[in-house]
N, C-alpha and C positions, 0 to 999 in steps of 0.2 A: 208628657215629656219624659224621656228616659235619661237617667243620670249615669254618668260613667263611673266605673269602679274607683278610680282615684278620687273623684269628687265625693262619692259616698264614704270612702275611707276618711277623708278630711272632715266631713260632717260628723262622722262617728267619733273621731278623735277629739274634735272640739266639744261635742256633747259630753264625752267621758270626762274631759278635763274640767269642764264647767261644773259637772255633778260633784266631782271630787273636791274642787275648790270651794264650792258652796257648802258642802257638808263639813269640811275641815274648818273653814272660816267661821261658820255658825258655832261650832263647838269651841273654837278658840276664843271668840268674843264672849261666850257665856262664862269662861273661866279666867279671863284676864281683864286688865284695866282697859278702858275705852281709849285712853290717850296713848300715843306712841311709847313703846318701852325704851327706846334709845333716843335720848335727846342730845342734840349737838349744840354745845355752847360756843365753842371756838372752832370755826371751820379752818381746816388746814389743808394744804394741797397734797398731803400724803394719803395714800390709800389706806382703807381700813382692811386689815388682814384677818382672814379666818381660815378654817380648815374643815374638811369633810372627814368624819371619823366613822369607822366600822370595824368589824372583826378582821378585815384585811390589814389594818394597821397594827394588829397585835396589842400588847399592853402599852398604853399611852404613858410617855414620860412627860408629866405635866410641867416639870421644871424646865424642860427643853422648850416646850411650847411658850412658856413665859419669856424665855430668852429671845424667841423669834418675834416677840411683840404682837402676838395674835390677840385679837379682841373678842372673836366669837368662834364658836364651833357649831357645825351642823352634824348631828349624830344619826346614823341609820338606825331606825327603830324596827321597821317591819318590811316584809316583802310578800306580795301576793296576799293570800287570805289565811296563812297559817304559820309563817316564819317570823320569829322575833330574833333580831341580831343578837348573837351570843354575848357581845360586849355592851349592849345598849344600857342595861340597868347600871352597870359600873360606870360607864362614861357619862351617863346622864347625871348621876349623883356627883361624880368627881368634878364635872364641869361647873356645877353650881358652887361646890366647895372651894374651887380654885378661882372663882370670881369672873368666869367667862359668861358673856351673853351666849345663850344656847338655844338651838332649835333642833327639832326632830324632823326626819324625812322618811317617806315611804318609797320603797323601790317598787314601781308599778309593773305588774305583769299583764301584758295586753290580752292574754287568753283568759284571764280570771275576771269575774264580775266586779266592775269598778265600785259599785255601792258597797258590796261586801268587803272590798279592800279598804275603803274609807272607814267603814264601821270597825274593822279589825284594828286599824291604826288608832282610831280614837279610843277604843277600849284598852289599848296597850299603853298609850302615852298619857301621862298625867300632866297636862299643861298647867303651868303656874303663872302667876302675875309676873311680868317681866320677860317671859320666854319669847323668843322670836316666832314669827308666824311659821306654821308647818310648811314643808315643801314636798313636792313629788318629783322623784327621779325617774324620768322616762327615757329608756334606752332601747336599742334594738336587742331583743331577746328571741331566740329561736326564729330568727329572720322576720320578726314582727315588731311593730312599734305601737 
């Protein structure tokens, strides 16, 4: 049975995503508590607000974020197999100091080895108890997904 290119692409994408998720989740749970880090005591109909931070935001005004009633931030940590976001270390530390739930994400590059990307992310980010689960940002880059 011959598989079509779109089907092969979908199978490859699912395999890559599963590999990255498995590696990141395994590392996360070895460094954090087993129970959820964000407990909801009083459910309210209001949304929980957060923000994606990276070098594209420039220097973050943490007082302004507080006024916006943000609860969490996801911070770009890495991209591909060799790029660390220039503001990651500063934002990672400041988010904890300012009392935000924080998570780190990796900007996935489809042309690069997914396992090497996951390992690079895990080597770069020091996940702590209470941090949000890591995320992967998958976008179209160089006409690839």
